[in-house]
C-alpha positions as YAML, in Angstrom:
chain: A
units: angstrom
residues:
- id: 1
  name: MET
  ca: [0.00, 0.00, 0.00]
- id: 2
  name: ASN
  ca: [1.19, 3.54, -0.70]
- id: 3
  name: ARG
  ca: [2.96, 4.79, 2.39]
- id: 4
  name: THR
  ca: [1.30, 8.20, 2.25]
- id: 5
  name: LEU
  ca: [-2.12, 6.58, 2.56]
- id: 6
  name: THR
  ca: [-1.23, 4.53, 5.61]
- id: 7
  name: THR
  ca: [-1.45, 5.82, 9.17]
- id: 8
  name: THR
  ca: [2.11, 5.89, 10.52]
- id: 9
  name: GLY
  ca: [1.89, 8.15, 13.57]
- id: 10
  name: THR
  ca: [3.33, 11.57, 14.24]
- id: 11
  name: LEU
  ca: [6.69, 12.84, 15.43]
- id: 12
  name: ALA
  ca: [5.38, 13.76, 18.89]
- id: 13
  name: GLN
  ca: [4.06, 10.22, 19.33]
- id: 14
  name: ALA
  ca: [7.48, 8.84, 18.37]
- id: 15
  name: VAL
  ca: [9.41, 11.13, 20.70]
- id: 16
  name: LEU
  ca: [7.24, 11.31, 23.83]
- id: 17
  name: PRO
  ca: [8.22, 8.55, 26.27]
- id: 18
  name: ARG
  ca: [5.15, 6.49, 27.21]
- id: 19
  name: ARG
  ca: [6.27, 5.37, 30.62]
- id: 20
  name: GLY
  ca: [5.58, 6.37, 34.21]
- id: 21
  name: TRP
  ca: [2.73, 8.83, 34.50]
- id: 22
  name: LEU
  ca: [2.89, 9.44, 30.75]
- id: 23
  name: ALA
  ca: [1.90, 5.82, 30.15]
- id: 24
  name: LYS
  ca: [-1.71, 6.92, 30.56]
- id: 25
  name: ALA
  ca: [-2.89, 8.07, 27.14]
- id: 26
  name: TRP
  ca: [-5.11, 10.87, 28.45]
- id: 27
  name: VAL
  ca: [-2.24, 12.34, 30.49]
- id: 28
  name: ALA
  ca: [0.16, 12.29, 27.53]
- id: 29
  name: ASP
  ca: [-2.49, 13.69, 25.19]
- id: 30
  name: THR
  ca: [-3.40, 16.50, 27.60]
- id: 31
  name: LEU
  ca: [0.26, 17.43, 27.99]
- id: 32
  name: LEU
  ca: [0.75, 17.57, 24.22]
- id: 33
  name: VAL
  ca: [-2.37, 19.70, 23.70]
- id: 34
  name: VAL
  ca: [-1.33, 22.20, 26.38]
- id: 35
  name: LEU
  ca: [2.26, 22.38, 25.12]
- id: 36
  name: GLY
  ca: [0.99, 22.78, 21.56]
- id: 37
  name: SER
  ca: [-1.21, 25.73, 22.52]
- id: 38
  name: LEU
  ca: [1.71, 27.35, 24.35]
- id: 39
  name: LEU
  ca: [4.03, 26.87, 21.38]
- id: 40
  name: VAL
  ca: [1.56, 28.67, 19.10]
- id: 41
  name: ALA
  ca: [1.15, 31.42, 21.71]
- id: 42
  name: LEU
  ca: [4.92, 31.87, 21.85]
- id: 43
  name: SER
  ca: [5.26, 31.93, 18.07]
- id: 44
  name: ALA
  ca: [2.53, 34.60, 17.87]
- id: 45
  name: GLN
  ca: [4.78, 36.95, 19.85]
- id: 46
  name: ILE
  ca: [7.52, 36.75, 17.21]
- id: 47
  name: ARG
  ca: [6.68, 39.81, 15.16]
- id: 48
  name: ILE
  ca: [8.76, 39.63, 12.00]
- id: 49
  name: SER
  ca: [7.52, 42.91, 10.59]
- id: 50
  name: LEU
  ca: [4.57, 45.22, 10.80]
- id: 51
  name: LEU
  ca: [3.07, 46.54, 7.60]
- id: 52
  name: PRO
  ca: [1.22, 49.82, 8.31]
- id: 53
  name: PHE
  ca: [-1.03, 49.38, 5.29]
- id: 54
  name: SER
  ca: [-2.27, 45.94, 6.31]
- id: 55
  name: PRO
  ca: [-4.57, 45.00, 9.24]
- id: 56
  name: VAL
  ca: [-2.85, 41.59, 9.49]
- id: 57
  name: PRO
  ca: [0.48, 41.52, 11.37]
- id: 58
  name: ILE
  ca: [3.37, 39.37, 10.17]
- id: 59
  name: THR
  ca: [4.26, 37.00, 13.01]
- id: 60
  name: GLY
  ca: [5.61, 33.50, 13.53]
- id: 61
  name: GLN
  ca: [2.09, 32.40, 14.38]
- id: 62
  name: THR
  ca: [1.32, 30.38, 11.26]
- id: 63
  name: PHE
  ca: [4.67, 28.61, 11.61]
- id: 64
  name: GLY
  ca: [3.57, 27.49, 15.06]
- id: 65
  name: VAL
  ca: [0.18, 26.37, 13.78]
- id: 66
  name: LEU
  ca: [1.62, 24.24, 10.97]
- id: 67
  name: LEU
  ca: [4.32, 22.78, 13.20]
- id: 68
  name: VAL
  ca: [1.95, 21.89, 16.05]
- id: 69
  name: GLY
  ca: [-0.56, 20.28, 13.70]
- id: 70
  name: SER
  ca: [2.13, 18.21, 12.05]
- id: 71
  name: LEU
  ca: [3.69, 17.19, 15.36]
- id: 72
  name: LEU
  ca: [0.48, 16.25, 17.16]
- id: 73
  name: GLY
  ca: [-1.74, 14.78, 14.47]
- id: 74
  name: PRO
  ca: [-5.29, 15.75, 13.45]
- id: 75
  name: ARG
  ca: [-7.16, 15.22, 16.73]
- id: 76
  name: LEU
  ca: [-4.62, 16.64, 19.17]
- id: 77
  name: GLY
  ca: [-3.57, 19.38, 16.74]
- id: 78
  name: LEU
  ca: [-7.19, 20.50, 16.41]
- id: 79
  name: LEU
  ca: [-7.64, 20.45, 20.20]
- id: 80
  name: ALA
  ca: [-4.38, 22.36, 20.79]
- id: 81
  name: LEU
  ca: [-5.47, 25.17, 18.48]
- id: 82
  name: LEU
  ca: [-8.98, 25.28, 19.93]
- id: 83
  name: LEU
  ca: [-7.39, 25.59, 23.37]
- id: 84
  name: TYR
  ca: [-5.13, 28.35, 22.05]
- id: 85
  name: LEU
  ca: [-8.14, 30.31, 20.78]
- id: 86
  name: LEU
  ca: [-9.92, 29.82, 24.09]
- id: 87
  name: GLU
  ca: [-6.87, 30.98, 26.03]
- id: 88
  name: GLY
  ca: [-6.61, 34.14, 23.95]
- id: 89
  name: ALA
  ca: [-10.35, 34.79, 24.01]
- id: 90
  name: ILE
  ca: [-10.58, 34.68, 27.82]
- id: 91
  name: GLY
  ca: [-7.83, 37.25, 28.23]
- id: 92
  name: LEU
  ca: [-4.46, 35.52, 28.19]
- id: 93
  name: PRO
  ca: [-1.98, 37.58, 26.09]
- id: 94
  name: PHE
  ca: [-1.56, 34.82, 23.53]
- id: 95
  name: PHE
  ca: [-2.64, 36.45, 20.28]
- id: 96
  name: ALA
  ca: [-0.26, 38.40, 18.03]
- id: 97
  name: GLY
  ca: [1.69, 41.06, 19.87]
- id: 98
  name: GLY
  ca: [0.43, 39.96, 23.29]
- id: 99
  name: SER
  ca: [-3.16, 40.90, 22.51]
- id: 100
  name: SER
  ca: [-6.19, 39.02, 23.75]
- id: 101
  name: GLY
  ca: [-9.98, 39.07, 23.91]
- id: 102
  name: TYR
  ca: [-12.86, 37.41, 22.11]
- id: 103
  name: THR
  ca: [-13.26, 40.47, 19.87]
- id: 104
  name: HIS
  ca: [-10.24, 39.24, 17.89]
- id: 105
  name: LEU
  ca: [-12.28, 36.21, 16.85]
- id: 106
  name: VAL
  ca: [-15.11, 38.30, 15.41]
- id: 107
  name: GLY
  ca: [-13.06, 41.21, 14.08]
- id: 108
  name: ALA
  ca: [-11.48, 41.74, 10.68]
- id: 109
  name: THR
  ca: [-8.69, 39.22, 11.26]
- id: 110
  name: GLY
  ca: [-10.90, 36.67, 12.99]
- id: 111
  name: GLY
  ca: [-11.05, 34.43, 9.93]
- id: 112
  name: TYR
  ca: [-7.32, 33.76, 10.15]
- id: 113
  name: LEU
  ca: [-7.63, 32.74, 13.80]
- id: 114
  name: ILE
  ca: [-10.67, 30.56, 13.15]
- id: 115
  name: SER
  ca: [-8.84, 28.82, 10.30]
- id: 116
  name: PHE
  ca: [-5.98, 27.73, 12.57]
- id: 117
  name: PRO
  ca: [-7.63, 24.62, 14.10]
- id: 118
  name: LEU
  ca: [-8.66, 23.43, 10.63]
- id: 119
  name: ALA
  ca: [-5.17, 24.05, 9.21]
- id: 120
  name: ALA
  ca: [-3.57, 22.21, 12.14]
- id: 121
  name: ALA
  ca: [-5.96, 19.27, 11.66]
- id: 122
  name: LEU
  ca: [-5.12, 19.12, 7.95]
- id: 123
  name: CYS
  ca: [-1.37, 19.15, 8.67]
- id: 124
  name: GLY
  ca: [-1.84, 16.49, 11.31]
- id: 125
  name: TRP
  ca: [-3.96, 14.28, 9.09]
- id: 126
  name: LEU
  ca: [-1.33, 14.29, 6.35]
- id: 127
  name: ALA
  ca: [1.59, 13.98, 8.79]
- id: 128
  name: ASP
  ca: [-0.14, 11.00, 10.37]
- id: 129
  name: ARG
  ca: [0.13, 9.38, 6.94]
- id: 130
  name: GLY
  ca: [3.84, 9.99, 6.56]
- id: 131
  name: TRP
  ca: [3.82, 13.22, 4.56]
- id: 132
  name: ASP
  ca: [6.14, 14.93, 7.05]
- id: 133
  name: ARG
  ca: [8.99, 12.43, 6.66]
- id: 134
  name: ARG
  ca: [10.43, 13.79, 3.41]
- id: 135
  name: VAL
  ca: [10.99, 17.39, 2.37]
- id: 136
  name: MET
  ca: [8.81, 17.68, -0.74]
- id: 137
  name: PRO
  ca: [5.69, 16.01, 0.74]
- id: 138
  name: ALA
  ca: [6.22, 18.16, 3.86]
- id: 139
  name: VAL
  ca: [6.31, 21.27, 1.66]
- id: 140
  name: ALA
  ca: [3.03, 20.15, 0.07]
- id: 141
  name: VAL
  ca: [1.46, 19.79, 3.53]
- id: 142
  name: MET
  ca: [2.50, 23.31, 4.50]
- id: 143
  name: VAL
  ca: [1.33, 24.83, 1.22]
- id: 144
  name: LEU
  ca: [-2.09, 23.19, 1.46]
- id: 145
  name: ALA
  ca: [-2.52, 24.37, 5.04]
- id: 146
  name: ASN
  ca: [-1.49, 27.92, 4.12]
- id: 147
  name: VAL
  ca: [-3.96, 27.97, 1.25]
- id: 148
  name: LEU
  ca: [-6.69, 26.96, 3.70]
- id: 149
  name: ILE
  ca: [-5.68, 29.75, 6.11]
- id: 150
  name: TYR
  ca: [-5.64, 32.33, 3.32]
- id: 151
  name: ALA
  ca: [-8.95, 31.15, 1.88]
- id: 152
  name: ILE
  ca: [-10.81, 31.47, 5.17]
- id: 153
  name: GLY
  ca: [-8.91, 34.46, 6.53]
- id: 154
  name: ALA
  ca: [-9.00, 36.62, 3.41]
- id: 155
  name: THR
  ca: [-12.64, 35.79, 2.69]
- id: 156
  name: TRP
  ca: [-13.58, 36.87, 6.21]
- id: 157
  name: LEU
  ca: [-11.42, 39.99, 5.91]
- id: 158
  name: GLY
  ca: [-13.10, 40.78, 2.61]
- id: 159
  name: PHE
  ca: [-16.42, 41.40, 4.34]
- id: 160
  name: PHE
  ca: [-14.73, 44.21, 6.31]
- id: 161
  name: ILE
  ca: [-12.49, 45.90, 3.74]
- id: 162
  name: GLY
  ca: [-13.62, 44.49, 0.39]
- id: 163
  name: PHE
  ca: [-12.37, 41.36, -1.30]
- id: 164
  name: GLU
  ca: [-9.86, 43.07, -3.58]
- id: 165
  name: ASN
  ca: [-8.34, 44.88, -0.61]
- id: 166
  name: ALA
  ca: [-8.35, 41.64, 1.33]
- id: 167
  name: LEU
  ca: [-6.20, 40.05, -1.36]
- id: 168
  name: LEU
  ca: [-3.87, 43.05, -1.58]
- id: 169
  name: LYS
  ca: [-3.52, 43.61, 2.16]
- id: 170
  name: GLY
  ca: [-4.28, 40.24, 3.70]
- id: 171
  name: VAL
  ca: [-2.55, 37.80, 1.35]
- id: 172
  name: LEU
  ca: [0.04, 39.17, -1.06]
- id: 173
  name: PRO
  ca: [2.29, 40.98, 1.47]
- id: 174
  name: PHE
  ca: [2.64, 37.80, 3.49]
- id: 175
  name: LEU
  ca: [3.57, 35.34, 0.76]
- id: 176
  name: PRO
  ca: [7.38, 35.78, 1.03]
- id: 177
  name: GLY
  ca: [7.35, 35.39, 4.81]
- id: 178
  name: ASP
  ca: [5.04, 32.39, 4.68]
- id: 179
  name: ALA
  ca: [7.23, 30.82, 2.01]
- id: 180
  name: LEU
  ca: [10.17, 31.05, 4.43]
- id: 181
  name: LYS
  ca: [8.08, 29.52, 7.25]
- id: 182
  name: ILE
  ca: [7.05, 26.68, 4.94]
- id: 183
  name: VAL
  ca: [10.67, 25.93, 4.07]
- id: 184
  name: LEU
  ca: [11.73, 25.98, 7.73]
- id: 185
  name: ALA
  ca: [8.89, 23.68, 8.82]
- id: 186
  name: ALA
  ca: [9.41, 21.36, 5.86]
- id: 187
  name: ILE
  ca: [13.09, 20.98, 6.79]
- id: 188
  name: ALA
  ca: [12.51, 20.67, 10.55]
- id: 189
  name: LEU
  ca: [9.97, 17.85, 10.39]
- id: 190
  name: PRO
  ca: [11.94, 15.37, 8.20]
- id: 191
  name: GLY
  ca: [15.01, 16.36, 10.19]
- id: 192
  name: GLY
  ca: [13.22, 15.41, 13.39]
- id: 193
  name: TRP
  ca: [12.29, 12.02, 11.96]
- id: 194
  name: GLN
  ca: [15.88, 11.45, 10.87]
- id: 195
  name: MET
  ca: [17.06, 12.22, 14.40]
- id: 196
  name: VAL
  ca: [14.55, 9.75, 15.82]
- id: 197
  name: LYS
  ca: [15.85, 7.14, 13.40]
- id: 198
  name: TRP
  ca: [19.46, 7.75, 14.46]
- id: 199
  name: LEU
  ca: [18.56, 7.59, 18.16]
- id: 200
  name: ARG
  ca: [16.71, 4.32, 17.72]
- id: 201
  name: LYS
  ca: [19.69, 2.83, 15.94]
- id: 202
  name: GLY
  ca: [21.84, 3.74, 18.91]
- id: 203
  name: GLU
  ca: [19.57, 1.99, 21.41]
...
């Protein structure tokens, strides 16, 4: 059977030791979900640049979303991003630039935030089938997830500033930065699998 159509597990499942108190699946899963939400929150504080003509800030946030989804798989990746949105909505300074509040979910950039759980689930679903183990399939995973984020985020933004402006201000300025994030994530994931392979050989 084609390897990419077979469930193979994710990198987090391969790395996390399932012994002691982590032997209980719900404990390990809860830990991964919480850590995943915190990783996205941390990445959202990395402000690469701020474009004054665009309502959407350039941050490391999408990098965190794609990475967490790929690391955790579809179910846990989805839950981690839902938890992240909840954390930011209730007032924790987890959104871009340390912002927070439920108004971010219903405002002009809310579509991007709402797309994150779906993008993470998509990355996780494909990673769970081995797409994150080689560079080119990993690139494809990241591109597909970014397209999903842009489709939902820019469409939502379009209702606030017009769809042409949404494309000009909410998509095009961010393509170079997102391309760099895609390359970094697509290198990191296969590299992580290679490290796991080397460590297992040494056991």
